[in-house]
C-alpha positions as CSV (number, residue, x, y, z in Angstrom):
1,M,0.0,0.0,0.0
2,I,1.2,3.5,-0.9
3,L,0.0,6.6,0.9
4,H,0.0,9.8,-1.1
5,L,0.1,12.6,1.4
6,I,-1.0,16.1,0.6
7,D,-2.2,19.3,2.3
8,S,-4.3,21.1,-0.3
9,L,-6.3,24.2,-0.5
10,G,-7.5,23.9,-4.1
11,M,-7.3,22.1,-7.4
12,Y,-4.1,23.5,-8.9
13,G,-1.3,21.9,-10.9
14,A,0.1,19.6,-8.3
15,E,-3.3,18.4,-7.3
16,K,-4.2,17.6,-10.9
17,V,-1.0,15.6,-11.3
18,V,-1.7,13.6,-8.1
19,I,-5.3,12.8,-9.2
20,M,-4.2,11.8,-12.7
21,L,-1.5,9.5,-11.3
22,L,-3.7,7.9,-8.7
23,S,-6.5,7.3,-11.3
24,K,-4.1,5.6,-13.6
25,L,-2.7,3.4,-10.8
26,L,-6.2,2.1,-9.9
27,N,-5.9,-1.0,-12.1
28,T,-2.2,-1.8,-11.4
29,D,-0.4,-3.8,-8.7
30,F,0.2,-0.5,-6.8
31,K,-2.6,0.1,-4.4
32,C,-2.7,3.7,-3.3
33,T,-4.6,5.8,-0.8
34,L,-4.9,9.6,-1.0
35,G,-4.2,11.0,2.5
36,C,-5.7,14.5,2.8
37,I,-4.6,16.8,5.6
38,R,-7.4,19.1,6.7
39,E,-8.3,21.4,9.6
40,R,-11.9,20.4,10.4
41,D,-13.9,17.2,10.2
42,D,-16.5,19.0,8.0
43,E,-13.9,20.2,5.6
44,M,-13.8,18.5,2.1
45,P,-10.8,19.6,0.1
46,A,-11.4,19.9,-3.6
47,I,-8.8,17.1,-4.3
48,A,-10.7,14.8,-2.0
49,M,-13.9,15.4,-4.0
50,E,-12.2,14.7,-7.2
51,A,-10.7,11.5,-5.8
52,G,-14.2,10.4,-4.6
53,K,-15.6,10.8,-8.1
54,L,-13.0,8.5,-9.5
55,G,-13.2,5.9,-6.8
56,I,-9.7,6.6,-5.4
57,P,-9.4,5.4,-1.8
58,L,-9.3,8.3,0.7
59,H,-8.2,8.9,4.3
60,F,-8.4,12.2,6.2
61,F,-5.9,13.5,8.7
62,T,-7.6,16.3,10.7
63,M,-5.4,18.7,12.5
64,K,-4.8,22.4,13.2
65,R,-3.1,24.5,10.5
66,G,0.6,25.0,11.0
67,F,3.0,22.4,12.4
68,N,1.2,20.0,14.7
69,P,3.2,17.3,16.6
70,M,-0.1,15.4,17.1
71,G,-0.4,15.3,13.4
72,V,2.9,13.4,13.1
73,R,1.5,10.8,15.6
74,Q,-1.8,10.5,13.8
75,I,-0.1,9.8,10.5
76,N,2.4,7.5,12.1
77,D,-0.4,5.5,13.7
78,Y,-2.2,5.1,10.4
79,V,1.0,4.0,8.6
80,N,1.5,1.3,11.2
81,S,-2.1,0.1,11.4
82,E,-2.5,-0.1,7.6
83,R,1.0,-1.5,7.1
84,I,1.9,1.2,4.6
85,K,5.0,0.3,2.6
86,M,5.6,3.7,1.0
87,I,4.7,7.3,1.6
88,H,4.6,9.6,-1.4
89,S,4.4,13.2,-0.2
90,H,3.5,16.3,-2.2
91,G,4.3,19.8,-0.8
92,Y,6.2,21.2,2.1
93,K,3.9,20.2,4.9
94,S,3.5,16.6,3.8
95,D,7.3,16.3,3.3
96,I,7.8,17.6,6.9
97,Y,5.4,15.1,8.4
98,S,6.7,12.3,6.3
99,G,10.3,13.1,7.2
100,L,9.5,13.2,10.9
101,L,7.9,9.7,11.0
102,R,9.8,7.0,12.9
103,G,9.2,3.3,13.4
104,R,8.6,0.8,10.7
105,N,10.8,0.6,7.7
106,V,8.6,2.7,5.4
107,K,10.0,4.0,2.1
108,K,9.6,7.7,1.6
109,I,9.5,9.6,-1.6
110,S,8.6,13.1,-2.4
111,T,7.7,15.0,-5.6
112,V,8.9,18.6,-5.6
113,H,6.4,20.5,-7.7
114,G,8.2,23.8,-7.3
115,W,9.4,26.4,-4.8
116,S,7.9,29.7,-3.9
117,Q,10.7,31.1,-1.6
118,K,11.5,34.1,-3.9
119,T,8.0,35.6,-3.4
120,A,6.8,33.9,-0.2
121,G,6.5,35.5,3.2
122,L,8.7,34.8,6.2
123,R,6.5,31.9,7.5
124,M,6.4,30.1,4.1
125,R,10.2,30.6,3.7
126,M,10.7,29.0,7.1
127,Y,8.5,26.0,6.2
128,E,10.4,25.6,2.9
129,Y,13.7,25.7,4.7
130,I,12.6,22.9,7.0
131,N,11.1,21.1,3.9
132,R,14.5,21.1,2.2
133,K,16.1,19.5,5.3
134,M,13.4,16.8,5.3
135,L,14.1,15.9,1.7
136,L,17.5,14.6,2.8
137,R,15.6,11.9,4.7
138,M,13.7,10.6,1.7
139,N,14.6,7.5,-0.2
140,K,13.9,9.2,-3.5
141,V,13.0,12.8,-4.5
142,I,11.3,13.5,-7.8
143,A,12.0,16.8,-9.6
144,V,9.5,17.8,-12.3
145,S,12.1,19.9,-14.2
146,H,15.8,19.9,-14.8
147,K,16.1,23.2,-13.0
148,L,14.5,21.7,-9.8
149,Q,16.8,18.7,-10.3
150,G,19.8,21.0,-10.1
151,E,18.4,22.7,-7.0
152,L,18.0,19.4,-5.3
153,T,21.6,18.5,-6.1
154,S,22.7,21.8,-4.5
155,L,20.9,20.8,-1.3
156,G,23.2,17.9,-0.9
157,L,21.0,15.1,-2.3
158,S,23.0,12.4,-4.0
159,D,22.3,11.8,-7.7
160,N,21.0,8.3,-7.0
161,K,18.3,9.8,-4.8
162,I,17.0,12.2,-7.4
163,R,14.7,11.3,-10.3
164,L,13.5,13.6,-13.1
165,I,9.9,12.9,-14.0
166,Y,8.1,15.5,-16.2
167,N,4.4,16.1,-15.6
168,G,2.2,14.7,-18.2
169,I,-1.4,15.4,-19.4
170,E,-4.2,13.4,-20.9
171,A,-5.1,13.5,-24.5
172,I,-7.8,16.2,-24.8
173,Q,-10.9,16.2,-27.0
174,I,-11.0,19.7,-28.4
175,K,-14.3,21.4,-28.8
176,K,-15.4,22.2,-32.4
177,S,-15.2,25.8,-33.5
178,E,-19.0,26.2,-33.6
179,D,-19.1,25.8,-29.8
180,L,-16.7,28.6,-29.1
181,A,-19.0,31.6,-29.5
182,A,-21.4,30.0,-27.0
183,L,-18.6,29.3,-24.6
184,R,-17.5,33.0,-24.7
185,Q,-21.0,34.0,-24.0
186,Q,-21.1,31.8,-20.9
187,F,-18.0,33.5,-19.6
188,G,-19.1,37.0,-20.5
189,I,-16.4,37.5,-23.1
190,P,-17.1,39.7,-26.2
191,P,-17.5,37.2,-29.1
192,E,-15.4,39.3,-31.5
193,A,-12.5,39.9,-29.2
194,I,-9.0,38.4,-29.6
195,L,-8.9,36.6,-26.3
196,L,-5.8,36.4,-24.2
197,G,-6.0,33.8,-21.4
198,A,-4.1,33.1,-18.3
199,V,-4.7,30.3,-15.7
200,G,-3.3,30.2,-12.2
201,R,-3.7,30.9,-8.5
202,L,-3.9,34.6,-7.8
203,E,-0.6,35.0,-5.9
204,N,2.6,37.0,-6.4
205,I,4.6,34.2,-7.9
206,K,2.2,33.9,-10.8
207,G,3.1,37.4,-12.0
208,H,-0.4,38.6,-12.7
209,L,0.4,42.2,-11.7
210,Y,3.0,42.4,-14.5
211,L,0.5,41.0,-16.9
212,L,-2.0,43.8,-16.0
213,E,0.7,46.4,-16.3
214,A,1.4,45.0,-19.8
215,I,-2.3,45.3,-20.7
216,K,-2.3,48.9,-19.4
217,I,0.6,49.6,-21.8
218,L,-1.2,48.0,-24.7
219,R,-4.5,49.7,-24.0
220,G,-5.6,51.6,-27.1
221,T,-3.3,49.8,-29.5
222,N,-5.9,47.1,-30.4
223,K,-9.4,47.5,-29.2
224,M,-10.3,44.0,-30.2
225,Y,-8.3,42.2,-27.5
226,H,-9.5,41.0,-24.1
227,L,-7.7,39.4,-21.2
228,A,-9.4,36.7,-19.1
229,I,-7.7,35.3,-16.0
230,A,-9.0,32.0,-14.6
231,G,-8.2,31.3,-11.0
232,D,-8.6,32.7,-7.4
233,G,-6.4,33.4,-4.5
234,P,-5.1,36.0,-2.0
235,L,-4.1,38.6,-4.7
236,R,-7.6,38.9,-6.1
237,E,-8.5,42.1,-4.2
238,E,-5.2,43.8,-5.2
239,L,-5.7,42.8,-8.9
240,T,-9.3,44.0,-8.8
241,N,-8.2,47.4,-7.4
242,Y,-5.5,47.7,-10.1
243,I,-8.1,47.0,-12.8
244,H,-10.5,49.7,-11.4
245,R,-7.7,52.2,-10.8
246,H,-6.5,52.0,-14.3
247,H,-9.9,51.7,-16.0
248,L,-9.2,48.2,-17.5
249,E,-12.7,46.8,-16.8
250,S,-13.6,46.8,-20.6
251,C,-10.6,44.7,-21.5
252,V,-9.9,42.5,-18.4
253,T,-12.1,39.9,-16.7
254,L,-11.2,38.0,-13.5
255,L,-13.2,34.9,-13.8
256,G,-12.4,33.4,-10.4
257,F,-12.2,29.6,-10.1
258,V,-13.2,27.9,-13.4
259,E,-14.2,24.3,-12.9
260,R,-14.3,23.4,-16.7
261,I,-10.8,24.7,-17.4
262,H,-10.7,22.9,-20.8
263,D,-13.7,25.0,-22.0
264,F,-11.7,28.1,-21.0
265,L,-8.6,26.9,-22.9
266,S,-10.5,25.9,-25.9
267,M,-12.0,29.4,-26.5
268,I,-8.8,31.5,-26.0
269,D,-6.6,32.7,-28.9
270,V,-3.3,33.2,-27.0
271,Y,-2.2,31.8,-23.7
272,I,-0.1,34.0,-21.4
273,M,2.0,32.7,-18.5
274,P,3.8,35.6,-16.7
275,S,5.1,33.6,-13.8
276,L,8.1,34.6,-11.7
277,S,8.9,30.9,-10.9
278,E,7.6,27.6,-12.1
279,G,8.3,23.9,-11.7
280,M,6.6,22.1,-14.6
281,P,3.3,24.1,-15.1
282,L,0.4,21.8,-16.0
283,A,-1.7,24.7,-17.3
284,L,1.0,25.5,-19.8
285,L,1.1,21.9,-21.1
286,E,-2.7,21.9,-21.4
287,A,-2.8,25.1,-23.3
288,M,-0.2,23.8,-25.7
289,S,-2.1,20.6,-26.2
290,Y,-4.9,22.8,-27.6
291,S,-2.4,24.2,-30.2
292,K,-2.7,27.6,-28.5
293,P,0.3,29.9,-29.1
294,V,2.0,30.7,-25.8
295,V,3.7,33.8,-24.4
296,A,5.5,32.9,-21.2
297,S,8.2,33.9,-18.8
298,A,11.6,32.2,-19.3
299,V,11.7,30.6,-15.8
300,G,12.0,27.2,-14.3
301,G,10.5,24.3,-16.2
302,I,9.0,26.6,-18.8
303,N,12.4,26.8,-20.4
304,E,12.5,23.0,-20.8
305,V,9.2,23.0,-22.6
306,I,9.4,26.0,-24.9
307,T,12.0,26.9,-27.5
308,H,11.8,30.6,-28.2
309,D,10.0,31.4,-31.4
310,K,9.5,27.7,-32.3
311,N,6.8,26.4,-30.0
312,G,6.2,29.5,-27.9
313,I,7.4,33.0,-27.1
314,L,9.7,33.5,-24.1
315,V,10.1,36.8,-22.2
316,S,12.1,37.9,-19.2
317,P,10.1,37.6,-15.9
318,A,8.9,40.7,-14.1
319,D,9.3,42.8,-17.2
320,S,5.9,44.4,-18.2
321,D,7.4,46.3,-21.2
322,R,8.8,43.1,-22.8
323,L,5.6,41.2,-22.1
324,A,3.6,43.9,-23.7
325,I,5.8,43.9,-26.8
326,A,5.5,40.1,-27.0
327,I,1.7,40.1,-26.7
328,Q,1.5,42.9,-29.3
329,D,3.7,40.9,-31.7
330,S,1.5,37.8,-31.2
331,L,-1.6,39.8,-32.2
332,R,0.0,41.1,-35.4
333,D,1.1,37.9,-37.0
334,A,-1.6,35.3,-37.0
335,T,0.2,32.9,-39.4
336,R,3.3,32.8,-37.3
337,M,1.4,32.2,-34.1
338,A,-0.7,29.4,-35.6
339,K,2.6,27.7,-36.6
340,I,3.9,28.2,-33.1
341,G,0.7,26.6,-31.7
342,T,1.0,23.6,-34.0
343,E,4.6,23.1,-32.8
344,G,3.4,23.3,-29.2
345,Y,0.9,20.5,-29.8
346,R,3.6,18.4,-31.3
347,T,5.9,19.0,-28.2
348,I,3.2,17.7,-25.9
349,E,2.5,14.6,-27.9
350,E,6.2,13.7,-28.1
351,R,7.3,14.5,-24.5
352,F,4.6,15.3,-22.0
353,T,1.8,12.6,-22.0
354,S,0.3,11.1,-18.9
355,Q,1.3,7.6,-20.1
356,V,5.0,8.5,-20.0
357,M,4.6,10.1,-16.6
358,V,2.7,7.2,-15.0
359,Q,5.1,4.6,-16.3
360,N,8.1,6.6,-14.9
361,Y,6.4,6.6,-11.5
362,I,5.7,2.9,-11.7
363,N,9.3,2.2,-12.5
364,L,10.4,4.3,-9.6
365,Y,8.0,2.6,-7.1
366,S,9.2,-0.8,-8.2
367,E,12.9,0.2,-7.8
368,T,12.4,1.9,-4.4
369,L,10.4,-0.9,-2.9
370,Q,13.0,-3.5,-3.9
371,E,15.9,-1.5,-2.3
C-alpha cells in the first residue's frame, strides 16, 4: 500500500498531477490511498472530492493548521495500522510530516512540484527551509524539471536519490469551433475579441500584476483584444483594485475559479503565463495541447518545454514592457502564431503525455520498494 500525502487548498497543478497519477494506478499492482490533511472534520478539500468521483481510496488526517506534533503521531499510527509500505508526499507540509515519521521501515519519496521562496512571506520561507532539510531523509525525490533537479543536487541530495519525471497530461478532445461563441457568451467575453487567457492561483509568484501592467501599456493599441484570467487566490482584491484604478474593466475579466478549465482553454486565442517561478506548469502543457500559441516567462521548467520562437514566445520575468511587446507581436502575425501553436501541440504529444509520466512513477515505485 502506498500513501499519497497532501495538504491542499484547491485544485491546482500539483493536485491535478496527483489525481491523474492515482486514477491511472487504480488498475495496477500498486494500491494507493490519498491521504488528505485538513483542519476540520467537515472540511472537504477539492482534491478529495475529485478522488471520490474517481473511486480513489481516501483517508483524512484532521489537525490544526501550521505544524502539529499530534499530526505526526496521527499519520504514524495510520501508517503502522495499515502496514503502509511507502509514503509519497506532495508539498512542504506533507514532506515535513513524512520526514519526521519514525518506526517501521517505510520507504519515503517526495515529488517537488516547485518552490515559492522568492516571493513567499517569512513563514512560508521557514517551512520551505525545513522542507529542504526533510528531503534529505527521503529514499527518492522527484523533480518535475531539470532546474529543480539541479536545485535538489545543490541541497546535498545524491544523484541516485533524485529522479526527473516530467508532468504529463491526458489527450484532450478539443471542442469544435462552432461551440466557441457559446462558450465565450457563458464566460461574458465579447465574441469578436482576440482573447488572451491566463490560468493560475492569484498570488505574487504567478506574475499577474506584471500582466495587468502589460495590458495597461497595450490599452488603445488594439481595441479587439480582451484578457481573461481563470483562478482565485489571495491577490484577487489587489488585482481588482488595479483594474479599477487604471480603468481596465472593458478589456480584463477576472473569472475566479473555473471548474471546466478545458472549456476556457478551448476558447482563447493566445495563452499568457507571466510567472516569476515555475516547476513544470500543467496549465501551460494543457494550453499547448490545444495548439494555443503561448507567451510565457523564461523561468524554471517553462524553459524546458518552450524553445523561443519555435513552439512559444519567451520573455524575461517581471518585465511588463517586454511582455507587452511580445503580446502585441503575437496579435499582429496570426500565421506565425498558428505555426507556433502547432509546434506546441507536437511537443506535448512527443514528450509530455500522462502515459509516459505514469510509467516513470511505476518504475520508480518498483525500484524503491526493492531496495
